[in-house]
C-alpha positions as CSV (number, residue, x, y, z in Angstrom):
1,M,61.5,44.6,103.8
2,T,60.0,41.0,104.4
3,E,62.0,38.1,104.8
4,P,62.4,35.7,101.7
5,T,60.3,32.3,102.2
6,D,62.2,29.3,104.0
7,L,62.2,26.7,100.4
8,D,64.2,24.0,102.6
9,G,62.0,24.4,105.6
10,P,59.8,22.1,108.1
11,H,57.4,21.4,105.7
12,W,59.6,20.4,102.7
13,T,61.2,18.4,104.7
14,F,57.8,16.4,105.9
15,A,57.0,17.0,101.8
16,L,60.5,14.6,101.3
17,D,59.8,12.3,103.9
18,I,56.0,11.3,103.5
19,Y,56.5,11.2,99.4
20,G,59.3,8.8,99.6
21,R,57.0,6.3,101.5
22,A,56.0,3.6,99.8
23,G,53.1,3.6,98.2
24,V,53.2,7.8,98.3
25,Q,54.1,8.8,95.2
26,P,51.3,6.3,93.5
27,A,49.0,7.6,96.0
28,C,49.4,11.2,95.1
29,L,50.0,10.8,91.6
30,R,46.6,8.3,91.1
31,L,44.3,11.6,92.9
32,Q,46.3,14.2,91.2
33,D,45.1,12.3,87.7
34,E,41.6,10.9,88.5
35,F,40.3,14.3,90.6
36,G,43.1,16.9,89.5
37,V,43.9,17.5,93.3
38,D,47.3,19.3,93.6
39,V,49.4,17.2,95.3
40,N,51.1,20.2,97.0
41,V,47.8,21.3,98.7
42,L,47.6,17.9,99.6
43,L,50.8,17.8,101.4
44,I,50.5,21.2,102.8
45,C,47.0,20.5,104.2
46,L,48.8,16.9,105.6
47,Y,51.7,18.4,106.8
48,G,49.5,21.7,109.0
49,G,46.9,18.7,110.4
50,S,50.1,16.5,111.6
51,K,52.3,19.2,112.3
52,L,50.1,22.7,113.3
53,G,47.9,21.1,114.5
54,I,45.4,22.7,111.8
55,G,42.0,21.6,111.0
56,I,41.8,21.4,107.7
57,G,38.6,21.7,105.4
58,E,36.8,22.4,102.2
59,R,37.2,26.1,102.7
60,E,41.2,26.3,104.2
61,V,41.7,24.0,100.6
62,A,40.0,26.5,99.0
63,L,41.9,29.5,100.2
64,L,44.8,27.7,100.2
65,D,44.0,26.7,96.3
66,E,43.7,30.2,96.0
67,T,47.0,30.7,96.6
68,V,48.6,28.8,94.5
69,A,46.5,28.7,91.6
70,A,48.3,31.4,89.6
71,W,51.9,29.6,90.3
72,R,50.5,26.5,89.2
73,S,48.2,26.7,86.0
74,E,51.5,29.3,84.7
75,I,54.8,27.5,86.0
76,V,54.3,24.3,87.4
77,Q,51.8,23.0,84.6
78,P,53.1,24.0,82.0
79,M,56.7,22.8,83.7
80,R,55.1,19.0,83.9
81,A,53.7,19.3,80.4
82,I,57.4,20.0,78.6
83,R,58.5,17.4,81.0
84,R,55.9,14.7,79.5
85,Q,56.3,16.1,76.2
86,L,60.4,15.4,76.5
87,K,60.0,12.0,77.6
88,T,58.0,11.2,74.0
89,V,60.6,13.0,71.8
90,S,62.6,11.3,69.5
91,S,65.3,13.4,67.8
92,P,69.2,12.9,67.2
93,C,69.6,17.2,68.5
94,L,68.2,17.4,71.4
95,P,70.0,17.2,74.7
96,G,70.5,13.6,76.6
97,D,70.2,16.0,79.8
98,L,67.0,17.9,78.6
99,R,64.4,16.6,79.9
100,D,66.3,16.0,83.4
101,T,66.7,19.7,83.2
102,V,63.5,20.9,82.6
103,K,62.8,17.7,85.4
104,H,64.9,19.8,88.5
105,A,63.4,23.0,87.1
106,E,59.4,21.2,88.0
107,L,60.6,20.1,91.3
108,R,62.0,23.9,91.9
109,A,58.8,25.4,90.5
110,E,56.8,22.7,93.4
111,Q,59.2,23.3,96.3
112,V,58.7,27.5,95.9
113,E,54.5,26.8,95.3
114,L,54.9,24.3,98.7
115,A,56.9,27.3,100.6
116,M,53.9,29.8,99.5
117,L,51.7,27.1,101.0
118,A,53.3,27.1,103.6
119,E,54.0,30.6,104.9
120,S,49.9,30.7,103.9
121,I,48.9,27.7,106.1
122,R,50.5,29.0,109.0
123,K,47.5,31.8,109.2
124,L,44.9,29.7,109.8
125,P,43.5,28.7,113.3
126,T,44.4,25.5,114.7
127,A,42.4,22.9,115.8
128,S,42.2,20.7,119.4
129,A,41.9,17.7,117.5
130,P,42.9,17.7,113.8
131,D,41.7,15.3,111.6
132,L,43.9,13.9,108.9
133,R,41.6,11.5,107.4
134,A,38.6,14.8,106.8
135,A,41.3,16.8,105.9
136,L,42.2,14.6,103.0
137,H,38.6,14.1,102.4
138,A,38.3,17.7,101.8
139,V,41.0,18.0,99.4
140,T,40.0,15.6,97.3
141,A,36.0,16.6,97.4
142,Y,37.5,20.5,96.6
143,Y,39.1,19.1,93.3
144,A,36.9,16.8,92.0
145,A,34.1,19.6,92.7
146,Q,35.9,21.4,89.6
147,L,35.6,18.4,87.3
148,S,33.0,17.6,85.3
149,Q,33.5,13.8,85.5
150,P,35.6,13.2,89.3
151,G,37.4,9.6,89.5
152,D,36.5,6.7,90.9
153,H,35.6,7.1,95.1
154,A,36.9,3.8,95.4
155,T,40.4,4.7,94.0
156,A,40.3,8.4,96.5
157,E,40.0,5.7,99.8
158,A,42.8,4.2,98.8
159,A,44.7,6.6,98.3
160,I,43.6,8.1,101.2
161,E,44.2,5.3,103.0
162,T,47.8,4.9,101.7
163,L,48.4,8.4,102.9
164,L,46.8,8.2,106.5
165,G,49.2,5.0,107.1
166,A,52.7,7.2,105.4
167,C,51.6,9.7,107.7
168,S,51.1,7.4,111.0
169,T,55.0,6.0,110.7
170,M,56.0,9.9,110.2
171,S,58.1,9.6,113.8
172,S,60.0,6.7,112.1
173,P,63.3,7.2,109.5
174,T,62.6,7.4,106.5
175,D,64.9,7.0,103.5
176,A,64.3,9.4,100.7
177,V,66.4,11.6,100.1
178,D,65.2,13.0,97.2
179,Y,61.5,14.3,95.8
180,P,61.5,12.4,92.7
181,L,58.9,13.1,90.2
182,P,57.3,10.3,88.1
183,E,59.2,9.9,85.0
């Protein structure tokens, strides 16, 4: 019998830390909305490169994406769509906490996805000097290639700079105590 994947491991702590830093959430959401980037794949690539010494290229991104593609499309994305739809629904029959309940379930599904990715990334080889900028470009390029009209290059570069800046300060304390989902 195999041990269950650790949902709250160092990969989750890293994700909470980086995502809670100034400018990171909007940068991630821009990459998600304009380039189709799976934010969890992006976060695990940052974790793998900065904490595990793993070099990330498009091949590694493709392997990681394949690991969670079904989970993302069958579980995470439908929950996200329901959460977003509930924001626009107005009904006297709608319980006030329903959107929060769905938001919590979506977050838990994202946490499961990140744990799946953490398990997979540990199987990838380390590199002598992982290049986080190259890893972020690989993530963006991989997902952009799947879109018929990829987003603006300047938008991607600005988001990548924000993420690199946040990674460069990872040894400093953070005020992030929660993994906020966008409203």
